C-alpha positions as CSV (number, residue, x, y, z in Angstrom):
1,M,6.1,-11.2,-5.3
2,T,2.5,-12.2,-5.1
3,K,3.4,-15.8,-4.1
4,T,5.8,-14.5,-1.4
5,I,3.1,-12.2,0.1
6,S,0.6,-15.0,0.1
7,R,3.1,-17.3,1.9
8,L,3.8,-14.7,4.5
9,F,0.2,-14.0,5.1
10,A,-0.6,-17.7,5.4
11,A,2.3,-18.2,7.8
12,L,1.0,-15.4,10.0
13,L,-2.5,-16.9,10.0
14,L,-1.1,-20.3,11.0
15,I,0.8,-18.8,13.8
16,G,-2.3,-17.0,15.0
17,I,-4.4,-20.1,14.8
18,S,-1.8,-22.1,16.7
19,V,-1.5,-19.5,19.4
20,S,-5.3,-19.2,19.8
21,S,-5.9,-22.9,19.8
22,Q,-3.8,-23.2,22.9
23,A,-5.8,-20.5,24.7
24,Q,-8.5,-21.7,27.2
25,T,-11.1,-19.3,25.8
26,L,-11.4,-18.2,22.2
27,I,-13.6,-15.2,22.9
28,D,-13.0,-13.4,26.1
29,Y,-16.0,-11.3,27.1
30,G,-14.2,-9.8,30.1
31,V,-13.6,-6.1,30.8
32,P,-10.1,-5.2,29.7
33,A,-7.5,-4.1,32.3
34,K,-6.7,-1.1,30.2
35,L,-9.2,1.0,28.3
36,F,-6.5,2.7,26.2
37,Q,-3.2,1.1,25.1
38,V,-0.7,2.9,22.9
39,G,1.5,0.9,20.5
40,V,4.3,1.7,18.0
41,R,4.6,-0.1,14.6
42,A,7.4,-0.3,12.1
43,G,8.1,-2.4,9.0
44,F,8.1,-2.5,5.3
45,N,5.5,-2.4,2.5
46,T,5.1,-3.3,-1.1
47,S,2.8,-1.1,-3.2
48,N,1.5,-0.5,-6.7
49,L,-0.5,2.1,-8.5
50,T,-2.6,0.3,-11.2
51,T,-3.8,2.4,-14.1
52,N,-5.8,2.1,-17.3
53,Y,-3.5,4.3,-19.3
54,D,-3.6,1.9,-22.3
55,D,-7.4,2.6,-22.5
56,A,-7.2,6.3,-21.6
57,F,-4.4,7.2,-24.1
58,Q,-4.9,6.3,-27.7
59,D,-1.1,6.2,-28.3
60,I,-0.3,3.8,-25.4
61,K,-0.6,0.3,-26.8
62,W,0.7,-1.6,-23.7
63,N,0.7,-0.7,-20.0
64,H,2.3,-2.7,-17.2
65,N,2.7,-1.7,-13.5
66,Q,4.9,-3.5,-10.9
67,W,5.1,-3.6,-7.1
68,K,8.0,-2.0,-5.3
69,G,9.1,-1.9,-1.7
70,G,9.0,0.9,0.8
71,F,8.8,1.5,4.6
72,S,6.0,2.1,7.0
73,A,6.1,3.5,10.6
74,G,3.6,4.9,13.0
75,M,1.6,4.5,16.2
76,V,-1.8,3.1,17.1
77,V,-4.2,3.5,20.1
78,D,-6.3,0.5,21.1
79,I,-9.6,1.6,22.6
80,N,-10.5,-1.7,24.4
81,L,-14.2,-1.9,24.7
82,R,-14.0,-5.6,25.7
83,N,-11.2,-8.1,25.7
84,F,-12.5,-9.4,22.4
85,F,-13.2,-6.1,20.6
86,S,-11.3,-2.9,20.2
87,I,-11.5,0.3,18.0
88,Q,-8.0,1.1,16.8
89,P,-7.2,4.5,15.2
90,G,-3.6,5.1,14.2
91,I,-1.3,7.4,12.2
92,F,1.5,6.2,9.9
93,L,4.1,7.6,7.6
94,D,4.4,5.5,4.4
95,T,6.8,5.6,1.5
96,R,5.1,4.1,-1.5
97,K,6.8,3.1,-4.8
98,S,5.7,1.5,-8.0
99,T,7.2,1.1,-11.5
100,Y,5.4,1.4,-14.8
101,H,6.2,0.4,-18.4
102,Y,4.5,1.8,-21.5
103,L,4.8,1.0,-25.2
104,V,3.7,4.1,-27.2
105,N,3.0,4.3,-31.0
106,S,2.7,8.0,-31.9
107,D,2.7,9.0,-35.6
108,N,4.0,5.6,-36.5
109,V,7.0,6.1,-34.2
110,L,7.4,3.4,-31.6
111,K,8.7,4.4,-28.1
112,A,9.1,2.7,-24.8
113,I,8.7,4.5,-21.4
114,D,10.1,3.0,-18.1
115,G,9.5,4.9,-14.9
116,Q,9.2,4.9,-11.2
117,L,6.6,6.7,-9.1
118,T,7.6,7.5,-5.5
119,G,5.3,9.3,-3.0
120,N,5.1,9.8,0.8
121,Y,1.8,9.5,2.6
122,I,0.4,10.4,6.0
123,R,-2.1,7.6,6.5
124,I,-4.8,7.5,9.3
125,P,-6.6,4.1,9.6
126,I,-9.6,3.6,11.9
127,L,-10.1,-0.1,12.4
128,A,-12.6,-2.4,14.1
129,S,-10.5,-5.2,15.7
130,L,-11.8,-8.6,16.7
131,R,-9.5,-10.2,19.3
132,L,-9.5,-14.0,19.7
133,G,-7.7,-15.7,22.6
134,V,-6.7,-14.7,26.1
135,A,-5.5,-11.1,26.5
136,E,-2.9,-12.0,29.1
137,L,-1.4,-14.7,26.9
138,A,-1.9,-14.2,23.2
139,Q,-4.5,-12.8,20.8
140,V,-5.2,-13.0,17.1
141,Q,-6.4,-9.7,15.8
142,I,-8.7,-9.6,12.8
143,D,-8.8,-6.0,11.6
144,F,-11.0,-4.1,9.1
145,G,-11.9,-0.5,8.5
146,P,-11.3,2.6,6.4
147,Y,-8.1,4.7,6.0
148,F,-7.6,8.3,4.9
149,A,-4.3,9.4,3.4
150,W,-2.6,12.6,2.3
151,G,0.4,12.5,-0.1
152,F,3.4,14.8,-0.2
153,G,6.9,15.0,-1.7
154,G,8.1,12.2,-4.0
155,A,8.8,12.3,-7.7
156,N,7.9,10.7,-11.0
157,K,11.1,9.7,-12.8
158,Y,11.0,8.1,-16.2
159,T,13.1,7.3,-19.3
160,V,11.8,7.5,-22.9
161,Y,13.5,5.1,-25.3
162,G,13.4,5.7,-29.1
163,T,15.5,5.2,-32.1
164,S,18.0,7.7,-33.6
165,D,17.8,8.6,-37.3
166,T,21.4,9.6,-37.6
167,E,22.4,6.2,-38.8
168,P,19.6,4.9,-41.1
169,T,21.3,1.6,-41.8
170,A,21.9,0.9,-38.1
171,P,19.5,3.0,-35.9
172,Q,20.6,3.3,-32.3
173,V,18.3,3.0,-29.3
174,I,18.6,6.2,-27.2
175,G,17.0,7.2,-23.9
176,R,16.1,10.5,-22.4
177,D,15.6,11.0,-18.7
178,F,12.8,13.1,-17.3
179,K,11.5,14.0,-13.8
180,S,8.3,15.5,-12.7
181,D,6.2,15.9,-9.5
182,C,4.3,13.0,-8.0
183,F,1.6,15.3,-6.4
184,G,0.5,18.9,-6.8
185,D,-0.8,20.8,-9.8
186,K,1.9,19.3,-12.1
187,G,1.8,15.8,-10.7
188,M,0.0,12.8,-12.1
189,V,-1.4,11.7,-8.7
190,Q,-4.0,13.5,-6.6
191,T,-3.0,14.4,-3.0
192,Y,-6.0,12.9,-1.1
193,D,-6.8,9.2,-1.0
194,W,-9.0,7.0,1.0
195,G,-9.8,3.3,1.0
196,L,-10.0,0.1,3.1
197,K,-7.5,-1.7,5.3
198,M,-7.8,-5.3,6.4
199,G,-5.6,-7.9,7.8
200,L,-4.3,-10.0,10.7
201,G,-2.1,-9.4,13.7
202,V,-0.8,-11.4,16.7
203,L,-0.3,-9.8,20.1
204,V,1.7,-11.8,22.7
205,M,1.7,-11.0,26.4
206,Q,-0.2,-7.8,25.7
207,H,3.0,-6.2,24.4
208,Y,4.7,-7.9,21.4
209,Y,3.0,-7.5,18.0
210,I,3.4,-8.8,14.4
211,G,0.9,-8.0,11.7
212,A,0.2,-8.1,7.9
213,H,-2.4,-5.9,6.2
214,Y,-3.7,-5.1,2.8
215,H,-4.8,-1.6,1.6
216,F,-7.0,-0.9,-1.3
217,S,-7.8,2.7,-2.5
218,C,-11.5,3.3,-3.1
219,R,-10.7,6.6,-4.8
220,N,-9.5,7.3,-8.3
221,V,-6.2,9.0,-7.5
222,L,-5.1,9.9,-11.1
223,R,-5.6,13.4,-12.4
224,E,-7.5,14.1,-15.6
225,L,-5.3,15.1,-18.5
226,P,-6.4,17.0,-21.7
227,Q,-4.9,14.5,-24.1
228,T,-6.7,11.4,-22.8
229,E,-9.5,9.6,-24.7
230,K,-11.3,9.1,-21.3
231,H,-10.6,9.9,-17.7
232,P,-7.6,7.9,-16.4
233,D,-8.5,5.5,-13.6
234,G,-5.9,4.4,-11.0
235,H,-5.9,3.0,-7.5
236,N,-3.3,2.6,-4.8
237,K,-2.7,-1.0,-3.5
238,A,-0.3,-2.0,-0.8
239,W,0.7,-4.8,1.6
240,T,2.3,-3.8,4.9
241,F,4.2,-6.0,7.3
242,T,5.0,-4.6,10.7
243,L,6.5,-5.4,14.1
244,G,5.4,-3.5,17.1
245,Y,5.3,-3.0,20.9
246,N,2.3,-2.0,23.0
247,F,3.0,0.0,26.2
């Protein structure tokens, strides 16, 4: 998954460099034709919630988290201060997913836990966007700024695997399914999150857009649990790949 993301990001960068290299002016200091421009965005994401549960819980001997796919859709507003620079607030609806795998040794009983965490987020990024190229033809957009997110809905579904003692000579592996909240008082993830968003986009003819961005949570989003050795630490991470249209 990481290699695929890197290749997509590199391809987007090469497209942007190729488009910009054909433009007559790399940095256009002119006054934009539109001070405000509204755009819509839609695409997919791949996300993960990394945790330190193997350090926080004495019984967890192994902890592994994996990226999973979801979707992202929303709208942005370009506040074009100059042709080469814009402030871009936006609002998005994201579905984030990640899987986790634990190996637990409790009272000399070995168990395995496989689960998937799914949550929905309303995310508001506020980006500074450097625009390279000619606005009327094509621009590469280099974006960086904070985002603020609020989670809702979702679920934490997991299966606990252990051995049955009913057949001592040939113990059977059995699994029990469980489900709990993702957010809220009974959930493992705190509702509010904030972090940084950065990435690249290409806007052609002032209307057609393709972009790739990385999000990293600056806040520990895991709740403190009474049975931990120390406070759990976890951060949301995500790549988003979107197509869009600016009006």
